[in-house]
N, C-alpha and C positions, 0 to 999 in steps of 0.2 A: 862751891859756886863760883863761877867766873867773875873776874873783876869788873866793877862797875865802869870802869875806864874804857872799857871796849864798847863796842857798838853792838847793838842787837844782832845775832846771825839768823838769816832766814835760810829755810830749806824748801826747795821746790824741785819738781822733776825736769823743769829746763834749766840748766844750768847758765845759759844766757841771761836769763832773768836775774839769777843770783848774783853774777859777776857785775851787771850793769847797777844793782844796788849797792854792792861793795864799792865799786868804783865811783858812786856818787859821794859818798862819805869820804873818800880819799880826795876828790875834787874839791869839796867843801873848805877842805884846809886852806886853800889859796885865797879864799873869799872871806877870810875872817879878818876884820879889820880893827883899829884901834881908834877911839875917838881922842879928839885933842882938845886943848883948853879953847881953841879958837871956834871950834864948830860945836862944842857943847854936846858931842854924842857920847853913847855909853863907851865904857872902856873896852867892851869887846861886842862887835856887831857883824852882821853878814851883809856882805857887798861885794859886787864885782870889784877886782884890783884896780882897773882903770877907770870907775865910775866916777863921775864928777858930781853926783847927786845921789841922795837916797829918796826911793820912791815908796809911797804909802801901799800901794796895792801890791808891789814886790814884797814889802815887809810883812802884810798881812798874811799872803799866801805862805810864805817861807816858815811862818810859826807853825803851819800843819804838818810840815815833816820834820822840822827841828825838835819838835817834842819827843821825837823817837831816837834822840841822839845819846840817851843816857846821860844828858847833861853835860857832855862834851862840847856842845854847841847849844847853849840855852836859848830858847825861842823867845823869852820876855823882852830882852834888850831891842829886839826889832821894833816892838811897839812902844817901848819906853823912850827911844828916841823921838818919837813924834809926841808923846805926852809930854815930855820936857820941853816942848816948844809952843805948848797951847798958850794962846794969847788971852787977853784979860776977858774978853767977850766969849771965850769957849773956842775961838776958831783954830783948828789945826789943819795945815796945808798939806797938799799931796806931795810936794817935793821940797828938798831943802839941800842947799849946797854942801858938798863935802869939805870945801875950803873954807866958807865963812860961817857955815850953819844957818844962813838966813834963807827965807822961802823964796822958791822960783815961781814967777807967775809967767803967765803968757797972754798975749791980746785975746784968745778964744777961750780963756779960761781965767779971767782977770782975779776971781777970788782964790784960785788954786784949790778949788773943792775936789775931792777924790771918794770914790764909792765908800760908804760908810759902812765898814765891816769890822769894827774894832771888836765889839761885843760878841759877834760869832766867833772871832778867833780867841777872846778870852774865855768864852764859854767852852770852847774845845781844849784849851791849855788846862782849866780847872779840872776837866775830867781826866786828863792825863798825868797831873800833878797833884790834885785835891788841895791846893793852897787857896784854903778860905781867906787868909790873911790878905792876899794880895787883891783878891775881889773887894775888899773893904777898902784897901788903898786907892784902886784904879776908879771905882764907881763914880766918885765925884768929877774925876777928868771927863768920863763918859756922858755923864748926865749934861755937863757945860756944853761938851760939844753936839749933843743932840739939840739943845737949846739954841745953839748958833745956827745950826743947820735949818731949824723949823723958822728962826726969825729972818734968816737970809734968803732962803731958798723956797719955803712953802708959801702959797697965796691962798686966796679965800675960796678956792676949789677944794681945798684940803690936800692937794697934790703937791709933790716937789718939782720945780723947774730948774733945771741946769744945762749948761751947754754940752754939746755933743763930746768934746774932749773929755769932760768930766766923767764919762761912762768907761772911759779907757778903751773906745772903739772908734779912734779918731778918723778913719775914712769909710766908715760903714755908710752905706746908702740911706741915712736917716737925715738928710738936709732939713726937711721940714719939721722935724721933731721938736716939740716944746716941752711935753711931759714925757720923760722916758720911763718904760715898763721896768728896765733893770734898776735904775736908781731908786725908783719909788718901791719896788720889792726889796732892795737892800736895805732902805729905810724901815721897812716894815721888820725884816729880818733881824735889824739892830735892835729895834724895839722890843720884839719877842724875847732875844737873848737877854736883853737888860732886864726884863720883867722876871726871867728865869733865874738871873743872877741876883736879883733882889730877894727871890724866895730862897735861894742858898743863904742869903744874910739874915733871912727871917725879917725882912723890912717889907710890910704890907703896903706901907705907901708908894714905894718904888715899884713893887710888883704890880699893884693895882694900876698905877700912872701909866706904865710903859704897855701893859696889857691893853689898856684902853686905846692908846696910840696905834699898837699893831692891828687892833679890830677896825679901827678907822681906816687906815690905809687899806687893809684888806677888802673891806666893803668897796671903797671907790674903786679899787684895781679890778674888782670883778664886775661891778656895774659898768664901768667906763671902757676899760681896756680889754674885755674878753670878746671875741667875735665867734659867735656860736656855728656860722656858717663854715669858717675855716678850722675851728677847733684850736685856736691859738689865742695868746694875748699880743696886742699891738701897742705901739707909742700912739700918743696923742699929738695933735697940732695945736696952735694957740687957740683954736675955737673949741676944742676938745673933740674934734673929729678923728676917727682912727686912721693911722697911715699903714695901709696894708702891705708892709714889708717885712718878711720872716727872718728875723735874726736870731741869732742864739741867746739874746736877751730874753727871749719869751720864757726860757726854762728856769730862770731864777725862782719863780712862784712855787716850783715842784718843793724846794727845801722848806718853805714856810708853811706849808698846808693851806695855801690861799686856794688853790682849786679843790672843789669837791672831788670824789672818787671818779665821777663820770667824766669830769673836764681833765682831771690828771691822765686818766686813760687816752683821751684824744691827744693830749701833749705827747705821751709816751709813744703813741703811734708814729708822730712825726719823727722821733729819734729812730724807729725801726724801717722808716720807709726811705729806699735809695734816692728816690726823687725829692726828698726833703732834706733830713739831716742824718740819714742812716748810711753814710758813706763808709768806704772802706777802712779809713782812718777817722773814727768817730770824734768829734762832731764839727762840721765846719761852721764858721762863723755866720754864714749866710746860707739859707737854703738854696739847694741844687736848682730848684725851679724858678728862683729869682732870675731876671734878665741880666743883672750885674754879676752874677755869680762866676767866679773865675776859677777854674780847675788848679791853676798856680797858686791861688791864694788871694795875691793883690792885697795884702795887709788884712784888713777886716772884711774882705770880699769873698771869703771861702777859705781862709787859712784855719788850720786846727791848731788851738792853743791850749796847752795841758791845763791851764787853770781853768778854762770852761769845761773841759772834758770832766776835771775833777769836781766842780760844781754840780754838772748834770749827774754824775755817778752818785754823789751825796743827796740829791734829788731824788733818785731812783731807789736809793735805800730807805729814804723817808716814805717812800711809797711801797716799801716791801718787794721791790722788784730786784731781790739779790742775784738772782741767776743772771739776768740782763746786764747788771751793772759789772759783773765778773767777766762776762763775755766782752763787753765793750774795753774794759781795761785790759784785757789780754791783747785784743787787736791792736789797740793803741799803743801797747808796749812793743809789740812786734814791729810796728812802724817806725818806732824810735830805734829800735835795734838795727833795722835796715840801713840807717844813715851812720851808725857807730861801726858796723862791720860792712861797708860797701864791698862788692867786688871787685877783682882786680888790684891795683896797685895803689888806689886811691886811699888817702888818709881819711878816716872816719870821725865824726863828732856828733854831738847832740845840739838841738837847735830850740829856740824861742817859740817856733811855729813850722807847722808841717803843711805838705799839699793833702788834701782831703782823698783823693781818688787813687792816687799812686805813690810810690815811695819818693822819700826826698824832702828837703826843707822847702818851705813855701817860697814864693817869689813875688817881689813887688816892684815892677818895672819903673826905673829911675829913680828907686830908693835903695841904695847900695848898702845903708845901714841894717836894713831889714832882710832877713831875721837875724838877730844876734846868735851867735855861735855861743855854746856852753853858757847859756843864760839860765843859771841854777835855780832862781826863784820858780821858774816854770817847769825846768826838768825834775828837780826833786820832789815835785808835787807826784809826779807819776812813778819815778823809779823807786820812791821810798815809801811816801804815803799811800799811793794805790797798791803798791806792791804788798804792805802789810795789811791794808784795810780792805781790798778787794780781790787781789790775787790769792793771798794766803787767806784772807777772810777774817780777820780778828777785829772785834770792836770791844774796847777796853775802857771801863769807867773805875776810876780807883775811888772816888767819893762813895760810889755804890757798891764798890768790892765786886764787880762782875766783868767777867769775860765771856764774850759770845764768839763761837767760832762756826761760821757758815761755810760750809764745803758743799759742792754738788756730788762729789764722788770722793772714796777715801783714796788718798795718794799720800806718797812720803812725802810730808811737807810740814811745816810749823815754824817755830821761832824760839832762839834760845837767848837768854841773857837780856830780856828786856826790862830796864829799870824804871820802875813806875814810883819815883821818890821815896816811899817807903817800903817798897816791895819789888823783889826782881823775880820775874817768873820765866820759866821754860814750858812750852807746849809742843810736842812732838807726835806725829802719827806714823807708825811704822807697821810692817806686816811681822808678825812672830808665829810659831809653831802652833799657837792658840788662836790665832786669826788676827785682826786689826786692833792695835792697841794704841792708846794715847798715854805718854809719859808726861807727868807733871813735876815740876819743881819749883817751890816759892818759898819765900821766908814768912809769909802770914797767909791766913786763911782766906779764901775768895771763893765767889760762885761761878762756876763754869756753866754754860750754856752750849750744848752741841746741837747745831742746827744743820741736819743733814737734808738739802734740797730734794723735795720729793718724797721725803719719809713723812710720817702720820703726824708728829708732834716734836717740837724742840725738847731736849731732855736737860734739866737743870740739877747740878749736884754740887754741895760743898766740896773744896778742896783743901785739905789740911796743909798746914806748913810742913816743910820737908819735901820727901820725894815719895810719888806714889804712881800708880799705873792703873788703867782702866780698860777692859775689854769691850769694844763697842757693841758686840752682839749681847752683852749682859746689861747695858744701860738701858 
């Protein structure tokens, strides 16, 4: 079996996809930094070489692809940098200076609050590493942070009020927003994942407490923010009146099972509608039908950001829309490849944000710093996480000992040398003289589910340790 110091190898019929996946691991090497005694950061952490700060949203999302690095680039330090800065009242700020380690505040976000997504990231890391001990260690930090968010930003409506910059969408046309749909949904997602982590620890008190928080937020979001005429969730103003501006923030509820099946279907229809969010490069930060939508992106007025695309695809998975998620992921990656391999003599690169309706990076007139080239916290979500989870189609849970492979048609593809803490696995499909065959190699037993889209039922089989193969037609 291959060395665990290597990165997992992906196989796919389009070699360009494989190349950009492998290239991203090579790029990351330059983004690996060392903490100092002055800033108090972790001994190894992921950040741009010239960055003067660490950003909480970047740290959270980078963990979703670093979990696949075979621990060459551990995901945990990205979050531990922020946990280590927690204040006595539970506060964790959105950004910290690389030179001093002190929090960075702004006039429009005086508390330095950021989207509350730590528990979502921890839950994902748990399923890729199976490290129950870590959950026990970080749970007190997560609880104190949630208590700070509640005491500081939640009012008697039961909803959270934060400034627009705290949503990570600074110039989105949401000026009158007081109760944001995304931040409130993220708080619900945070509570739901904390309840599930409490279940992992067999702590009924934690599980019950945060399950109750989740349902409380879910009820308010559905009652106050859903617009039945438009089939979408909206922000609220200070008077709890809906603000009818369609932004990408409306899709966060898909991950959390906040909408029922009928409402989820209507949200998904917006994602497939070219006059709404179904653009060539999915999905713009503002609906095409909005008067302030820009084909050039203009920041959060139409740009396609990989972390929003990732979030929406995870929501589609939650709603069992596997085929749509894969199609959108492939379209998105082709748009990234267009800027990496431009025609002519121009030098290519990858970007923080893209145009929604034609190739090329997004543009924000008057803001030369946008978008950032080679902003890997965004890029790696697409080129690594989406590549493994949606294009190749693997869903892995180490604690459950399960690997689910969702494929629309059988092609020569798969993954080799994926190291999941105490197990390294290889899964490849190939055509042999006997038909389509899936080869397995692993160190420990696990349960493999083959879900061929369009077939009657997914099939689950135990895969023993060592090498084995199976004929698809015999499953």
